[in-house]
C-alpha positions as CSV (number, residue, x, y, z in Angstrom):
1,M,65.1,74.6,129.4
2,S,65.2,77.1,132.1
3,R,63.5,76.3,135.4
4,F,61.4,78.5,137.6
5,R,63.4,80.1,140.3
6,P,61.5,80.9,143.6
7,G,64.3,83.4,144.4
8,A,63.4,85.5,141.4
9,A,59.7,85.6,142.4
10,R,60.7,86.7,145.9
11,N,62.9,89.4,144.5
12,F,60.0,90.6,142.3
13,F,57.6,90.9,145.3
14,T,60.3,92.4,147.5
15,A,60.8,95.2,144.9
16,F,57.1,96.1,145.2
17,T,57.3,96.0,148.9
18,D,60.2,98.4,148.9
19,L,58.2,100.8,146.7
20,R,55.5,100.9,149.4
21,R,58.1,102.2,151.9
22,L,59.2,105.1,149.7
23,P,58.6,108.7,150.9
24,R,55.3,110.4,150.1
25,G,57.2,112.8,147.9
26,F,57.8,110.0,145.4
27,W,54.2,109.3,145.0
28,F,53.2,112.9,144.8
29,S,55.8,113.6,142.1
30,V,54.8,110.5,140.1
31,G,51.1,111.4,140.5
32,A,51.6,114.9,139.3
33,F,53.5,113.8,136.3
34,V,51.1,111.0,135.3
35,V,47.9,113.0,135.7
36,D,49.2,116.0,133.9
37,S,50.6,113.8,131.1
38,S,47.2,112.2,130.7
39,A,45.7,115.7,130.2
40,Y,48.5,116.6,127.8
41,F,47.8,113.6,125.6
42,G,44.0,114.1,125.9
43,V,44.4,117.6,124.4
44,L,47.1,116.6,121.9
45,T,45.0,113.8,120.4
46,L,42.3,116.2,119.4
47,M,44.5,119.2,118.7
48,T,44.5,118.9,114.9
49,L,40.7,118.5,114.9
50,Y,40.2,121.5,117.2
51,L,42.4,123.8,115.2
52,S,41.2,122.6,111.7
53,T,37.5,122.3,112.4
54,D,36.5,124.2,115.6
55,L,38.7,127.2,114.8
56,G,38.5,126.9,111.0
57,W,42.3,126.8,110.4
58,G,42.2,123.9,107.9
59,D,44.3,120.7,108.0
60,E,47.5,122.2,106.6
61,R,47.8,125.1,109.0
62,A,46.7,122.9,112.0
63,G,49.3,120.3,111.2
64,I,52.1,122.8,111.1
65,T,50.9,124.4,114.4
66,V,50.8,121.1,116.2
67,S,54.3,120.1,114.9
68,I,55.8,123.4,116.1
69,F,54.1,122.9,119.5
70,T,55.4,119.4,120.0
71,M,58.9,120.5,118.9
72,L,58.8,123.3,121.4
73,V,58.2,120.9,124.2
74,T,61.4,119.1,123.4
75,L,63.4,122.3,122.8
76,F,62.3,123.9,126.1
77,M,63.2,120.7,127.8
78,L,66.8,121.2,127.0
79,G,67.1,124.1,129.3
80,V,63.9,125.2,131.1
81,G,63.6,122.1,133.2
82,S,67.0,122.3,134.8
83,V,66.6,126.0,135.5
84,A,63.2,125.4,137.2
85,E,64.6,122.5,139.3
86,S,67.1,124.9,140.9
87,F,64.2,126.6,142.7
88,G,63.3,123.3,144.4
89,L,61.2,120.3,143.5
90,R,57.9,121.4,145.1
91,R,58.0,125.0,143.7
92,A,59.0,123.8,140.2
93,I,56.2,121.3,140.0
94,L,53.7,123.8,141.4
95,F,54.8,126.4,138.8
96,G,54.6,123.8,136.0
97,L,51.1,122.7,136.9
98,L,50.0,126.3,137.3
99,A,51.4,127.2,133.9
100,A,49.8,124.1,132.3
101,T,46.4,125.0,133.8
102,L,46.6,128.6,132.6
103,G,47.8,127.6,129.2
104,R,45.1,125.0,128.6
105,A,42.4,127.3,129.9
106,L,43.5,130.0,127.4
107,Y,43.7,127.4,124.6
108,S,40.2,126.3,125.4
109,L,38.9,129.9,125.4
110,A,39.9,130.5,121.8
111,P,36.4,129.7,120.2
112,A,34.8,132.4,122.3
113,L,36.8,135.0,120.3
114,H,35.3,133.6,117.1
115,H,37.8,134.7,114.4
116,G,40.6,137.1,113.7
117,A,44.1,137.9,114.9
118,G,43.1,137.6,118.5
119,V,42.4,133.9,118.2
120,V,45.8,133.3,116.6
121,V,47.6,135.2,119.2
122,L,45.7,133.4,122.0
123,V,46.2,129.9,120.7
124,L,49.9,130.4,119.9
125,G,50.6,132.1,123.2
126,S,48.7,129.4,125.1
127,L,50.6,126.6,123.3
128,V,54.0,128.2,124.2
129,I,52.9,128.4,127.9
130,V,51.8,124.7,127.8
131,A,55.1,123.7,126.0
132,M,57.1,125.4,128.7
133,A,55.0,123.8,131.5
134,E,55.5,120.3,130.1
135,A,59.2,121.0,129.6
136,I,59.4,121.8,133.3
137,L,57.2,118.9,134.6
138,Q,58.8,115.9,132.9
139,P,62.5,116.4,133.9
140,V,61.6,117.8,137.3
141,C,59.3,114.9,138.1
142,Y,61.9,112.4,136.9
143,S,64.4,114.1,139.1
144,G,61.9,113.5,141.9
145,V,61.9,109.8,141.2
146,K,65.7,109.8,141.5
147,Q,65.7,111.8,144.8
148,Y,63.0,109.8,146.5
149,T,64.4,106.4,145.6
150,D,67.6,104.6,146.4
151,A,69.9,102.1,144.7
152,K,67.4,99.3,145.4
153,T,64.3,101.0,144.2
154,S,65.4,103.4,141.5
155,S,64.8,101.0,138.6
156,M,61.4,100.1,139.9
157,G,60.6,103.7,140.4
158,Y,61.4,104.7,136.8
159,G,59.6,101.6,135.5
160,L,56.5,102.5,137.6
161,I,56.3,106.1,136.3
162,Y,56.6,104.8,132.7
163,A,54.0,102.1,133.2
164,V,51.5,104.3,135.0
165,M,51.9,107.1,132.5
166,N,50.7,104.7,129.8
167,L,47.7,103.6,132.0
168,G,46.9,107.3,132.4
169,I,46.8,107.8,128.6
170,V,44.3,104.9,128.5
171,G,42.2,106.5,131.2
172,V,42.0,109.9,129.5
173,A,41.2,108.1,126.2
174,A,38.2,106.5,128.0
175,L,37.1,109.9,129.3
176,S,37.5,111.5,125.9
177,S,35.7,108.7,124.0
178,W,32.8,109.1,126.4
179,A,32.5,112.9,126.6
180,R,33.2,113.8,122.9
181,P,30.4,111.9,121.1
182,A,28.0,112.4,124.0
183,V,28.4,116.2,123.9
184,N,28.0,116.1,120.1
185,D,24.8,114.2,120.4
186,L,23.4,116.4,123.2
187,Q,24.1,119.5,121.1
188,R,22.2,117.9,118.2
189,G,19.3,117.2,120.5
190,V,19.9,113.5,120.6
191,A,19.6,112.2,124.2
192,G,19.6,108.9,125.9
193,Q,22.5,107.4,123.8
194,H,25.3,107.6,126.3
195,A,25.6,106.9,130.0
196,G,26.0,109.8,132.4
197,E,24.7,112.4,130.0
198,A,23.4,114.5,132.9
199,L,26.9,115.2,134.0
200,L,27.8,116.5,130.5
201,R,24.8,118.8,129.9
202,P,26.5,121.9,131.4
203,L,29.5,121.3,129.1
204,A,27.2,120.7,126.1
205,K,25.5,124.1,126.7
206,A,28.8,126.0,127.4
207,T,30.9,124.6,124.6
208,G,30.6,124.4,120.8
209,S,31.6,120.8,120.2
210,G,32.6,117.6,121.9
211,V,36.3,118.4,121.2
212,Q,35.9,121.7,123.1
213,A,34.3,119.8,126.0
214,V,37.2,117.4,126.2
215,N,39.6,120.4,126.2
216,W,37.8,121.9,129.3
217,L,37.7,118.5,131.0
218,C,41.5,118.3,130.7
219,V,41.7,121.9,132.1
220,G,39.8,120.6,135.1
221,V,42.0,117.5,135.5
222,T,45.1,119.7,135.5
223,A,43.6,122.2,138.0
224,L,42.6,119.5,140.4
225,T,46.1,118.0,140.1
226,L,47.5,121.4,141.0
227,L,45.2,121.8,144.0
228,A,45.9,118.2,145.3
229,F,49.7,118.6,144.9
230,A,49.7,122.0,146.7
231,L,47.8,120.5,149.6
232,L,49.6,117.1,149.8
233,M,53.2,118.0,148.9
234,T,54.1,119.9,152.0
235,R,57.6,121.2,152.7
236,R,58.1,118.3,155.1
237,A,57.1,115.8,152.5
238,E,59.4,117.5,150.0
239,A,62.4,117.3,152.4
240,A,62.2,113.6,153.0
241,K,64.6,112.7,150.2
242,L,66.7,109.6,150.1
243,R,69.2,111.0,147.7
244,P,69.0,114.8,147.7
245,D,70.3,116.4,144.5
246,R,72.9,118.9,145.5
247,V,73.4,122.0,143.4
248,E,76.6,121.4,141.5
249,S,79.3,124.0,141.2
250,P,79.9,125.4,137.7
251,A,81.7,123.1,135.4
252,A,85.3,123.5,134.9
253,G,84.8,124.4,131.3
254,A,82.2,127.0,132.0
255,G,84.7,129.8,131.5
256,V,85.7,128.6,128.1
257,P,84.2,130.8,125.3
258,L,81.1,129.5,123.6
259,A,82.8,129.4,120.1
260,A,85.7,127.3,121.5
261,R,83.3,124.9,123.2
262,L,81.3,124.5,119.9
263,R,84.5,123.8,118.0
264,T,85.5,121.2,120.5
265,Y,82.0,119.6,120.4
266,F,81.9,119.3,116.6
267,A,85.6,118.4,116.3
268,E,85.7,115.8,119.1
269,G,82.1,115.0,119.9
270,P,79.5,112.6,118.3
271,F,79.5,114.5,115.0
272,R,82.8,112.9,114.2
273,N,81.3,109.4,114.3
274,R,79.7,109.0,110.9
275,R,78.2,105.7,111.8
276,F,76.4,107.1,114.8
277,I,75.0,110.1,112.8
278,F,73.8,107.7,110.1
279,F,72.3,105.4,112.7
280,I,70.2,108.0,114.6
281,F,69.0,109.9,111.5
282,M,68.2,106.6,109.7
283,L,65.5,106.1,112.3
284,L,63.8,109.5,111.5
285,P,61.5,108.1,108.7
286,V,59.9,105.4,110.9
287,R,59.6,107.9,113.8
288,T,57.2,109.9,111.6
289,L,54.6,107.2,112.2
290,F,54.6,108.2,115.8
291,A,53.8,111.8,114.9
292,H,50.9,110.6,112.7
293,Q,49.3,109.2,115.8
294,W,48.1,112.7,116.7
295,L,48.6,114.5,113.4
296,T,46.7,112.2,111.1
297,M,45.0,109.3,112.8
298,P,42.2,111.2,114.6
299,S,41.1,113.0,111.5
300,Y,41.4,109.9,109.3
301,I,39.3,107.8,111.6
302,L,36.6,110.4,112.1
303,R,36.3,111.1,108.3
304,A,36.8,107.7,106.8
305,Y,34.9,105.4,109.1
306,D,31.3,105.1,110.1
307,Q,29.9,106.9,113.2
308,A,30.1,103.8,115.4
309,V,33.9,103.6,114.9
310,A,34.4,107.4,114.9
311,N,32.7,107.6,118.3
312,H,35.4,105.3,119.7
313,M,38.4,106.9,117.9
314,E,40.2,107.5,121.2
315,W,40.0,103.8,122.0
316,L,41.9,103.0,118.8
317,V,44.5,105.8,119.0
318,N,45.2,105.9,122.8
319,W,44.3,102.4,124.1
320,I,45.9,99.8,121.9
321,N,49.4,101.3,121.7
322,P,49.9,102.3,125.4
323,A,48.5,98.9,126.5
324,I,50.9,96.9,124.3
325,I,53.8,99.1,125.2
326,F,53.0,98.8,128.9
327,L,52.9,95.0,128.7
328,G,55.2,94.4,125.7
329,V,58.4,96.4,126.5
330,P,59.4,94.5,129.6
331,I,58.5,91.1,127.9
332,T,60.2,91.7,124.5
333,T,63.3,93.2,126.2
334,A,63.6,90.2,128.5
335,L,63.1,87.8,125.5
336,T,65.5,89.5,123.2
337,R,68.1,90.8,125.6
338,H,70.8,88.5,124.1
339,V,69.9,89.3,120.5
340,N,72.3,91.6,118.7
341,V,71.0,95.2,119.3
342,Y,71.4,96.4,115.7
343,K,69.5,93.3,114.4
344,M,66.6,94.2,116.8
345,M,66.6,97.8,115.5
346,V,66.2,96.5,111.9
347,I,63.5,94.0,112.8
348,G,61.6,96.4,115.1
349,S,61.6,99.3,112.7
350,L,60.5,96.8,109.9
351,V,57.6,95.5,112.1
352,S,56.6,99.1,112.8
353,A,56.7,100.2,109.2
354,V,55.2,97.3,107.2
355,P,51.7,97.3,108.8
356,T,51.2,100.9,107.3
357,F,50.5,99.2,104.0
358,L,47.5,97.4,105.4
359,L,45.8,100.8,105.5
360,C,46.2,101.1,101.7
361,F,43.3,98.8,101.2
362,G,40.8,101.4,102.4
363,P,38.9,101.9,105.7
364,S,38.6,98.6,107.5
365,L,38.2,98.3,111.2
366,S,39.9,94.9,111.4
367,L,42.9,96.1,109.3
368,L,43.1,99.3,111.4
369,I,43.2,97.3,114.6
370,T,45.8,95.0,113.1
371,Y,47.9,98.0,112.1
372,F,47.9,99.4,115.7
373,V,48.8,96.0,117.2
374,L,51.7,95.3,114.8
375,F,53.0,98.9,114.9
376,S,53.0,98.8,118.7
377,I,54.8,95.4,118.8
378,G,57.4,96.9,116.5
379,E,57.8,99.9,118.8
380,A,58.2,97.5,121.8
381,L,60.9,95.6,119.9
382,W,63.1,98.6,119.0
383,S,62.3,101.6,121.2
384,A,63.7,100.2,124.4
385,R,66.9,99.2,122.5
386,F,67.5,102.6,120.8
387,L,69.3,104.4,123.6
388,E,71.2,101.2,124.5
389,Y,72.7,101.1,121.0
390,A,73.5,104.8,121.1
391,S,75.5,104.3,124.2
392,E,77.3,101.3,122.6
393,L,78.5,103.6,119.8
394,A,79.7,106.3,122.2
395,P,83.4,106.2,123.2
396,P,84.3,106.4,126.9
397,G,83.5,109.7,128.5
398,R,81.1,110.9,125.8
399,I,78.0,108.9,126.5
400,A,76.0,111.9,127.6
401,Q,76.8,113.8,124.4
402,Y,75.7,110.9,122.3
403,M,72.5,110.3,124.2
404,G,71.6,114.0,123.9
405,L,72.2,114.0,120.1
406,A,70.2,110.7,119.8
407,Q,67.0,112.7,120.7
408,I,67.5,115.1,117.7
409,P,65.8,112.8,115.1
410,W,62.7,112.6,117.4
411,L,62.7,116.4,117.6
412,L,62.9,116.6,113.8
413,A,60.2,114.0,113.3
414,K,57.8,115.9,115.5
415,G,58.8,119.2,113.9
416,T,58.6,118.3,110.2
417,T,55.8,115.7,109.9
418,G,53.1,118.3,110.4
419,F,54.4,120.4,107.5
420,Y,53.1,117.8,105.1
421,S,50.5,115.8,107.1
422,G,47.9,118.5,106.8
423,F,48.4,118.9,103.1
424,M,48.0,115.1,102.6
425,L,44.8,115.1,104.7
426,E,43.3,118.0,102.6
427,K,44.3,116.2,99.4
428,F,43.4,112.5,100.1
429,C,41.1,112.7,103.2
430,P,39.4,116.1,103.2
431,A,36.7,117.1,105.7
432,D,33.0,117.0,104.7
433,T,33.6,114.5,101.9
434,P,31.7,111.2,101.6
435,A,33.9,108.2,102.7
436,L,33.6,106.6,99.2
437,Q,35.2,109.6,97.6
438,L,38.3,109.6,99.8
439,H,41.6,108.3,98.6
440,T,43.2,107.4,101.9
441,G,45.0,104.4,100.5
442,T,47.3,106.6,98.6
443,M,48.1,108.7,101.7
444,W,49.0,105.6,103.7
445,F,51.1,104.2,100.8
446,V,53.2,107.3,100.8
447,Y,53.6,107.2,104.6
448,G,54.5,103.5,104.5
449,C,57.2,104.1,101.8
450,I,58.6,106.9,104.0
451,A,58.7,104.7,107.1
452,M,60.3,101.8,105.1
453,L,63.4,103.9,104.5
454,S,64.5,103.2,108.1
455,P,64.7,99.3,108.1
456,L,66.0,99.3,104.5
457,G,68.7,101.9,105.2
458,L,69.7,100.1,108.4
459,W,69.9,96.7,106.7
460,L,71.9,98.0,103.7
461,A,74.4,99.7,106.0
462,R,74.6,96.9,108.6
463,D,78.2,95.8,107.9
464,W,79.5,99.3,107.9
465,V,77.7,100.4,111.0
466,M,78.4,97.2,112.9
467,A,82.1,97.7,112.3
468,G,82.0,100.8,114.6
469,L,80.8,99.0,117.7
470,H,83.1,99.5,120.7
471,H,81.9,96.6,122.8
472,K,79.4,93.7,123.1
473,P,75.7,94.5,123.7
474,A,74.8,95.0,127.3
475,P,71.5,94.0,128.8
476,A,68.7,96.2,127.7
477,P,66.8,98.5,130.0
478,A,63.7,97.1,131.6
479,A,61.4,99.7,130.1
480,G,61.3,102.3,127.3
481,E,61.6,106.0,127.6
482,P,58.3,107.9,127.7
483,V,58.0,111.0,125.2
484,A,56.0,114.0,126.0
485,G,54.3,115.0,122.9
């Protein structure tokens, strides 16, 4: 039995003491990212509802639009963030916040145009602007964490931004779950049901629904973040970096023709490793459940459950998962750090996938909560180990290539799930249909079967994939990687 070591506790508290001494630029960068990410998830959670109901696009069209939007965030991140960073940390973050404010404002204005091509152009244009803004903010703010920390504090800095981001999501969920039903009730002439209704009366008069009111609240959150960052992040604060990121000279291979570089990449890069390609794409099915968190869950809860549960939809979608990830990732990583990584991938993806079948029994609040809890535990088990295993499969000198390619399945999961989620909602959980006439169990059975392909495929191929490992498992990272949309 291991014994408590006072030295470990001292190191723990020393780490937090060191964080307090970090330059102000660290806190301003982290704050900008966390608050903007909260607004991002506040809008994203309600996006399918907004597009399908408030704008009348229908579930299928809304699902496709949201999938394309979230895919664009990842695609833009591959290049836009690094270009923006070359203009300086402060200016890049200011531009990203300004673009996010403008994009969300245009997005929220769409109902004022009623119908027609103008609405489509406005919504699609605004989503492109927001996608570009988020693609700038995440990598630039993470670059800020690197530049304002040193070797002693960098791991705590990255862990802090991940943890606080999850708390931010919980905070915006609380704001949304208060404002959305309260505005809906005020617009129906029902007063006295919610605390602080007086603060929401202007929004209730100016907007057409509770969803629209939340959209405008997120615009306000982003605008205030922009103002605060512009005032607090002075050039002097920006310059106080512990590890300035120097602009690197062009790579030696920059002069090589693109066609030759592509041939080298596919001939010598990660695509040659069949085990690696199988491994990362075998996780695509279970990753679709993450996309259903915003593509399917909000509409499902609002349509299949009674009003008391529907009014607290955000609590279920955006409270349980972030809270468990916030607490569970460091704990599960510490407890399983000596367990074979591939085994943890199989177990974790299985724990994430199996609870989906609980929803086949029909709408039940206890089963829904159980699903969120178990799904989140599964995510905590495997998500923090994914990039570690990808790096294990990479040969020396090619880790960056492998890590970049490892993100492709998440891009595909976000980009493809919406192409069928809306169709499934319209078929098995349509709007304006009595709950007893819905067939949501069939929908979740299909999604559960899709997700189960990951643990089954990984387990069946375990001997073949394990034969390709280059070295023994290394200690897992202390926290998982956050994903913007």
